[in-house]
N, C-alpha and C positions, 0 to 999 in steps of 0.2 A: 755751245757743246764742242766746237773746234777748239775752244781754249782749253777746256776739259782734256779734250783728247791730248793736244800738245804738252798739257802738264804731266798727263798721264806717259807721254813718250818720254819726256825729259826724266819723269822718276825711274821707269823702265831703263833707260840708258844709264843713268847715274847708278843704279843698283847694279846692273850687269858688271860694270866698270868695278864698283867696290867688291863684289864677290867673285870675280875673275871668272864669271860664267862664259864659256864659250859658245856662242850663237849658232855657229854652224852645225857643231854637235848635237845641240839642243833640237834645232829643226830636223837634222838626219835622225835623230830618235824619233821625233814625232811622225817622220815620214814612214819610218820603219814600223812604227805602231799602227799608222793607217794603212801601211800595205797588210799588215795581219789582219786588221778588222775588214778590210775590202776581201781577203781570202775567206775569212769566216763569212761574210755576208754573200759571196760567190758560192760557198759551199751549201749555204742555206736555199739560196735560188734553185741549186741544182737538184734539193730536194723537194721541190715544189709541190709536186703531185702527192706527196706523202706527209706533208707537214699538218695540212688543216683537219686531218681525220682523228687526232688523239686530243681529247679534251683535256688531259692531264697535262700533256705537253705545251697546250697554248696557254693554261693556267700558269706552268711555271716560266715561259716565256715572259707572261704580262707582269709576274712579280720580279722578274729579272730587269725589266724596262722601268719597272716602278723604283727598284733599288736604284739604278742608274740615275734617274730624275730627282730621287731624295739627295745623291751625291751630288748632282748639280747645284740643286738649290742651297745645300750646305756649303758649298765652296763660294757660293755668290752672298749668302745672308751676311748683313752689316752686323749682327749681333753676334756672328762667330768671329769675325775680325777683330774686337776687342780681345776674345780669349786668344785668339793665335798671336796678338801683339805680346801678350805676356809671357806667353810659351816662348817665341823667337826672340825677344828684346836681346838684341845684341850678342846673339849666341849662334854663331854660323855653324857649330858642329851640330848643334840641336837641327838646324834646318837641312842640314844634310842627311841625318837621320829621317827627318820627315819626308824627305824626297825619296829615299830609299824604300820608307813605308809605303809611299804612294805609288812606286812601281811594284812592290809586292801586291797590292791591291789592284792595279791594273792586270798582273799575272794572275792572279787568284781569280778575276773576272773573266779573263781570256780562258783560263782552264775551265770555269764553270759554264762558259759559253760552248766549250768544245764537247764537256761531258751531256750538257743540255742537247747539243745535237746529236751526239752519239746515241743518248737515250731517244730521241726522236727517230733516230735510223732503227734503233732496235724495237721500238714500240707502237710504231706506225705501219700500216699498210697500204697497198696501191689499191685504188678504187676511183671509179668515175665520180666526179663532182661538178656541180654547175658552174658556169663562167662567174657568177657573181661571188661565190665563195672563193674561187680563185683569185679573183681581184683583192679581196680583201686580205686575202693571206699574203700577196705580193706586197700590199700597202703595209702591213704590219712588219712586213720583213724590212722594207724599205725605212719605216718608221724606226725599226730597232737599230739599224745603221746608223740612221742621222742621229739618233740619241747617243749612240757609242761614240761617233765622232764629236759631238757637243761635250760629252763628258771629257773625253781627252782635251778638248779645248779649255774646257772649265777648269780641269787640272792644271793646265799650263798656265792658265790665268791666275790660279789660285796660289800656284808657286809664285810667280811673279808679283803678286800681292802680298805676301809674305816678306819678299825681297824688299818690296817698296816700304813697308811699316817699319822692318827693322833699319832702315835707313835714317830714319826721324829718331831712333834712340842711339 
C-alpha cells in the first residue's frame, strides 16, 4: 500500500509540474470552500430546533445527500476513468474547462444548499421535540457536513486523477 501511495505521490508531483498547477493556490481554494461549507453547517446547526419538523425539508436534504454521495462514487469509479482518459487525453484546455465545470457544480450545490436552508427557515416552525429526535437531527447535519467535505475532497482527487491520466498520453 505504501508503494502504491508512493507511486501516486510521484505521479501527482510529476503531473503538477507538467501542468504548472500552483498547489498553494489550490489548497487556499479548498480551504475557502471548507470555510463556506463550515459556515453553512453552522447555520444549519443554529436552526436545530426547527429543522426536524418539516418532512418535505428532510426528504429534500436526503436527496441532496444522495446526490453528493452519487457524485463521490462517480468520481472514484474505475469505469469512468477510461471515459475520462479519452476526454482529457493530451488536451490541457479541456482539462481547464472541466475544472471550471466542477467549480460551477460546486457553486450550484452551495446555492442549492442555501436555498434548501432558506426553504427550511420559511417552511418550518418552532415546537418542542424529544431528545432522541434532536440527536438524530444533529447526526444528520453532521453527516451532511462530512459528506460535503468528502465530496470536495473527491472532486480534488478527481482532478488530480485526470491530471495523472493525461501524463501517460
